[in-house]
C-alpha positions as CSV (number, residue, x, y, z in Angstrom):
1,M,0.0,-0.1,0.1
2,N,1.2,3.2,-1.3
3,I,0.5,6.0,1.2
4,Q,1.4,9.6,-0.4
5,K,1.6,12.8,1.1
6,Q,0.2,16.3,0.2
7,V,-1.8,14.9,-2.9
8,L,-3.4,17.8,-4.6
9,L,-7.0,16.9,-4.7
10,K,-8.1,19.2,-7.7
11,D,-6.6,16.6,-9.8
12,Y,-9.0,14.1,-8.8
13,A,-12.0,16.1,-8.9
14,T,-14.1,17.1,-11.9
15,F,-14.3,20.4,-10.8
16,K,-10.5,20.9,-11.0
17,I,-10.7,22.9,-7.4
18,G,-9.1,21.5,-4.3
19,G,-6.0,21.5,-2.2
20,P,-3.8,18.8,-0.9
21,A,-4.8,15.8,1.1
22,D,-2.5,15.3,4.1
23,Y,-2.3,11.6,2.8
24,F,-3.7,9.9,-0.1
25,V,-3.8,6.2,-1.3
26,E,-5.3,4.5,-4.1
27,V,-7.0,0.9,-3.3
28,G,-8.1,-1.7,-5.8
29,S,-9.6,-4.2,-3.4
30,V,-11.9,-4.7,-0.5
31,E,-8.8,-6.0,1.2
32,E,-6.9,-2.9,0.5
33,V,-9.7,-0.6,1.6
34,A,-9.4,-2.5,5.2
35,E,-5.7,-2.2,5.3
36,A,-6.0,1.8,4.3
37,V,-8.7,2.0,7.2
38,A,-6.5,0.2,9.6
39,W,-3.7,2.6,8.8
40,A,-5.8,5.6,9.5
41,K,-7.0,4.5,12.8
42,E,-3.6,3.5,13.9
43,H,-2.6,7.1,12.7
44,G,-5.4,8.9,14.1
45,Q,-6.5,10.2,10.8
46,K,-9.9,11.1,9.3
47,I,-11.0,9.2,6.2
48,F,-12.6,10.5,3.0
49,A,-13.7,7.9,0.3
50,L,-13.2,9.4,-3.1
51,G,-14.8,8.0,-6.2
52,G,-14.7,9.5,-9.4
53,G,-14.5,13.1,-8.1
54,S,-17.8,14.4,-9.6
55,N,-20.7,16.0,-7.6
56,L,-17.8,17.2,-5.2
57,L,-16.5,20.8,-4.3
58,V,-12.9,20.4,-2.5
59,S,-11.9,23.3,-0.3
60,D,-8.7,25.0,-1.4
61,L,-7.2,24.4,2.0
62,G,-7.4,20.6,1.2
63,F,-8.2,17.7,3.5
64,R,-6.6,17.0,6.9
65,G,-6.7,13.2,7.0
66,L,-6.6,10.3,4.4
67,V,-8.5,10.3,1.2
68,I,-8.9,6.8,0.2
69,K,-9.1,6.6,-3.7
70,L,-11.7,3.8,-4.4
71,G,-10.4,1.8,-7.6
72,L,-12.8,-1.2,-6.9
73,K,-13.4,-2.5,-10.4
74,R,-15.3,-5.8,-9.8
75,L,-18.1,-6.4,-12.2
76,D,-19.7,-9.8,-12.3
77,F,-22.7,-10.6,-14.6
78,D,-24.5,-13.8,-13.4
79,G,-28.1,-14.0,-15.3
80,Q,-29.8,-10.6,-14.4
81,K,-27.7,-10.1,-11.2
82,V,-24.7,-7.9,-11.5
83,V,-22.1,-7.4,-8.7
84,V,-20.2,-4.0,-9.2
85,G,-17.2,-2.3,-7.4
86,A,-18.0,1.1,-6.1
87,G,-15.1,2.4,-8.5
88,V,-16.5,1.2,-11.5
89,F,-17.5,4.4,-13.6
90,L,-21.2,4.6,-14.6
91,A,-20.7,4.9,-18.2
92,Y,-18.7,1.6,-18.3
93,L,-21.6,-0.2,-16.2
94,L,-24.1,1.0,-18.5
95,N,-22.4,0.0,-21.7
96,Q,-21.4,-3.7,-20.2
97,A,-24.8,-4.1,-19.1
98,L,-26.1,-3.5,-22.7
99,D,-23.4,-5.7,-24.5
100,S,-24.4,-8.4,-21.7
101,E,-28.3,-8.1,-23.2
102,L,-29.5,-6.3,-20.1
103,T,-31.5,-3.2,-19.7
104,G,-32.5,-1.2,-16.5
105,L,-29.6,1.3,-16.6
106,E,-30.8,3.6,-19.2
107,F,-31.5,6.4,-16.7
108,L,-27.6,6.3,-16.1
109,A,-27.0,7.7,-19.6
110,G,-24.6,10.9,-19.2
111,I,-24.4,10.8,-15.5
112,P,-20.6,11.3,-14.4
113,G,-18.9,9.5,-11.7
114,T,-18.5,6.1,-10.2
115,V,-21.1,3.4,-8.6
116,G,-20.6,4.3,-5.2
117,G,-21.3,8.1,-5.7
118,A,-24.2,7.1,-7.6
119,V,-25.6,4.9,-4.8
120,R,-24.7,7.5,-2.0
121,G,-26.6,10.3,-4.1
122,N,-29.2,7.9,-5.3
123,A,-28.2,9.3,-8.9
124,G,-30.8,9.3,-11.6
125,T,-32.9,10.9,-14.3
126,Y,-36.4,10.7,-15.9
127,G,-38.1,9.7,-13.0
128,L,-35.6,6.7,-12.2
129,A,-32.8,6.4,-9.8
130,M,-30.4,3.7,-8.5
131,D,-32.8,2.3,-5.8
132,S,-34.9,0.9,-8.8
133,V,-32.0,-1.6,-9.5
134,I,-30.2,-2.1,-6.3
135,R,-30.7,-5.1,-4.3
136,Q,-28.0,-5.2,-1.7
137,V,-25.2,-2.9,-0.9
138,N,-22.1,-4.3,0.8
139,Y,-20.0,-1.4,2.9
140,L,-17.8,-1.1,6.0
141,D,-19.8,0.4,8.8
142,E,-18.6,3.1,11.3
143,N,-16.7,0.6,13.2
144,F,-15.1,-0.4,9.7
145,N,-16.6,-3.8,10.1
146,L,-17.9,-5.4,6.6
147,Q,-21.7,-5.1,6.5
148,S,-24.7,-5.6,4.0
149,M,-28.0,-3.9,3.7
150,V,-30.8,-4.8,1.3
151,T,-32.5,-1.6,-0.5
152,S,-35.2,-1.1,1.8
153,Q,-32.6,-0.4,4.7
154,A,-31.0,2.1,2.9
155,E,-33.4,5.0,3.4
156,F,-33.4,5.9,-0.3
157,S,-35.4,9.0,-1.2
158,Y,-34.6,11.7,-4.0
159,R,-30.9,12.4,-4.1
160,H,-30.5,10.7,-0.7
161,S,-29.8,7.4,1.2
162,I,-28.5,6.4,4.5
163,F,-24.7,6.7,3.1
164,K,-25.1,10.4,3.4
165,T,-26.0,10.6,7.0
166,K,-23.8,7.7,8.2
167,P,-19.6,7.5,7.8
168,Y,-20.1,4.1,5.7
169,I,-17.8,3.4,2.9
170,I,-19.8,1.6,0.0
171,L,-17.6,-1.3,-1.3
172,E,-19.8,-3.3,-3.8
173,V,-23.5,-3.3,-5.1
174,E,-25.7,-5.9,-6.3
175,L,-27.9,-5.0,-8.8
176,E,-31.1,-6.8,-10.5
177,L,-31.3,-5.8,-14.2
178,K,-33.8,-7.1,-16.9
179,S,-33.7,-8.9,-20.1
180,G,-35.5,-6.3,-22.3
181,D,-35.3,-4.6,-25.8
182,V,-31.6,-3.8,-25.9
183,S,-31.8,-2.3,-29.3
184,G,-34.4,0.2,-28.0
185,A,-32.2,0.8,-25.0
186,R,-29.3,1.5,-27.2
187,T,-31.2,4.1,-29.1
188,L,-32.7,5.9,-26.1
189,V,-29.2,6.1,-24.5
190,A,-27.5,7.6,-27.6
191,E,-30.3,10.3,-27.7
192,R,-29.9,11.2,-24.2
193,L,-26.1,11.2,-24.5
194,K,-26.8,13.8,-27.5
195,Y,-29.1,15.8,-25.5
196,R,-26.8,16.0,-22.4
197,K,-23.9,17.1,-25.0
198,D,-26.1,19.9,-26.6
199,T,-27.2,21.0,-23.2
200,Q,-24.5,21.0,-20.6
201,P,-21.3,22.9,-20.4
202,N,-18.0,21.5,-21.5
203,E,-15.9,23.4,-18.9
204,P,-14.9,21.7,-15.4
205,S,-17.8,21.5,-13.1
206,A,-19.1,19.2,-10.5
207,G,-22.2,18.5,-12.4
208,C,-25.7,19.8,-11.1
209,I,-25.2,22.1,-8.1
210,F,-28.9,21.9,-6.8
211,K,-31.8,19.3,-6.4
212,N,-34.8,19.7,-8.5
213,I,-37.9,21.1,-6.4
214,R,-40.6,18.5,-6.0
215,F,-44.0,19.4,-5.9
216,E,-44.8,18.0,-2.7
217,D,-42.3,20.1,-1.1
218,V,-43.6,23.6,-2.1
219,N,-46.9,25.6,-2.4
220,I,-48.1,25.1,-6.0
221,D,-50.5,28.1,-6.0
222,D,-47.9,30.3,-4.7
223,L,-45.5,29.6,-7.2
224,K,-48.2,30.0,-9.9
225,A,-48.9,33.4,-8.5
226,R,-45.1,34.2,-8.6
227,G,-45.0,33.4,-12.5
228,I,-43.7,29.8,-12.3
229,E,-45.2,27.8,-15.2
230,I,-45.8,24.6,-13.5
231,D,-47.8,22.8,-16.1
232,K,-44.5,22.3,-17.8
233,F,-43.3,20.1,-15.1
234,T,-46.4,18.0,-14.0
235,Q,-45.2,14.6,-15.7
236,H,-42.0,14.3,-13.0
237,R,-43.6,16.5,-10.5
238,K,-40.3,18.3,-10.2
239,I,-39.4,22.0,-11.2
240,P,-35.8,22.1,-12.7
241,A,-33.3,24.1,-10.5
242,A,-32.0,25.1,-13.8
243,Y,-35.4,27.0,-14.6
244,I,-35.7,28.7,-11.4
245,I,-32.2,29.9,-11.5
246,E,-32.5,31.2,-15.1
247,K,-35.8,32.9,-14.3
248,T,-34.2,34.6,-11.4
249,G,-31.5,36.2,-14.0
250,L,-28.4,34.4,-12.6
251,K,-27.4,32.7,-15.8
252,G,-24.1,33.8,-16.9
253,Y,-23.4,35.4,-13.2
254,A,-19.9,35.1,-11.8
255,I,-17.9,35.7,-8.8
256,G,-14.2,35.6,-9.7
257,D,-13.8,32.5,-12.1
258,A,-16.8,30.7,-10.6
259,Q,-19.7,31.4,-13.2
260,V,-23.4,30.1,-13.5
261,S,-23.1,28.2,-16.9
262,E,-24.8,30.2,-19.8
263,K,-25.4,26.6,-21.0
264,H,-27.2,25.2,-18.0
265,S,-28.2,27.5,-15.2
266,N,-27.8,24.4,-12.4
267,Y,-24.1,24.0,-13.4
268,I,-21.4,26.4,-11.9
269,I,-18.3,26.3,-13.9
270,N,-14.7,26.8,-13.4
271,K,-13.6,29.2,-16.1
272,G,-9.8,28.5,-15.3
273,Q,-8.9,29.5,-11.6
274,A,-11.8,29.1,-9.7
275,K,-11.6,29.3,-5.9
276,S,-13.8,26.9,-3.6
277,D,-14.5,30.2,-1.6
278,E,-16.0,31.8,-4.8
279,V,-18.0,28.6,-5.6
280,V,-19.3,28.7,-2.1
281,M,-20.0,32.5,-2.4
282,L,-21.9,31.9,-5.6
283,I,-24.0,29.1,-4.2
284,S,-24.9,31.3,-1.2
285,Y,-26.0,34.1,-3.6
286,I,-27.9,31.7,-5.8
287,K,-30.0,30.3,-3.0
288,Q,-30.7,33.7,-1.6
289,Q,-31.7,35.5,-4.8
290,V,-34.1,32.6,-5.6
291,R,-35.4,32.7,-2.0
292,D,-35.9,36.3,-2.3
293,K,-37.9,36.1,-5.7
294,Y,-39.9,32.8,-5.5
295,G,-39.6,31.7,-1.6
296,L,-37.8,28.6,-2.6
297,Q,-35.1,27.0,-0.4
298,L,-32.7,25.3,-3.0
299,Q,-30.9,22.4,-1.4
300,E,-27.3,21.5,-2.7
301,E,-26.9,18.3,-4.5
302,V,-23.1,18.7,-4.6
303,Q,-20.9,17.6,-1.8
304,L,-18.8,20.0,0.0
305,L,-15.1,18.5,1.5
306,V,-13.8,21.1,3.8
């Protein structure tokens, strides 16, 4: 196990922002994760498990502790059951599933990052998310013992799971897929990838900054009175955060090199040398402006590592 010192985390984050980790190690097996955790416990170091580095804003001050880069690449197919490591990228998983004549993961098309992060945030699109295909999650608990839980124990909800509230490290996930119309699934994936390419920025970002707004969490009549076109969003019963931010007039607004994307308003892009504090200030400003104009409290989807 090669534990390194003072490794810049911006090199491992899609935002290209972030200072050094005191200690950093890349692991390729569950056994190596356990070894890294044991080292951290012995040396009194905090732990952060890093996947693909998307949906993450790292402080320019870095991280005081051990960052464990999860390179857990297991991917086993057994009929419709799939066991996949937390470090497998979602795009690779989706393609391998289709190559194995399995469907059910089309909602992952275009979502960056790895399986572990997708489970933690219950990632998804078009009304579907990871909890629709997960059967079991293997993880290390707060005492770093190997445990498993089934889907019903994971407290999945919109962009949420128990892994956001507990210091667990996701290791592997068991999925249940379907034998469906693979040709149709490939067509759908291609369409969604093209749409994302056409509508999302190319500059470094963390992906979507805020959660979309669920109908059940807001006063629909009040929003209609404030000029929100609710009827556009009845299919999925969510108001896109990008729509709200754009209506607030913040598309293109910048603090330093952190800017609300002019292509997709729920993205903050790094124009070159953005600082973590600039992103945090911009997030706070967006929330304040949306709250003042529409009475809505946006909630971050991005994870802050400070």
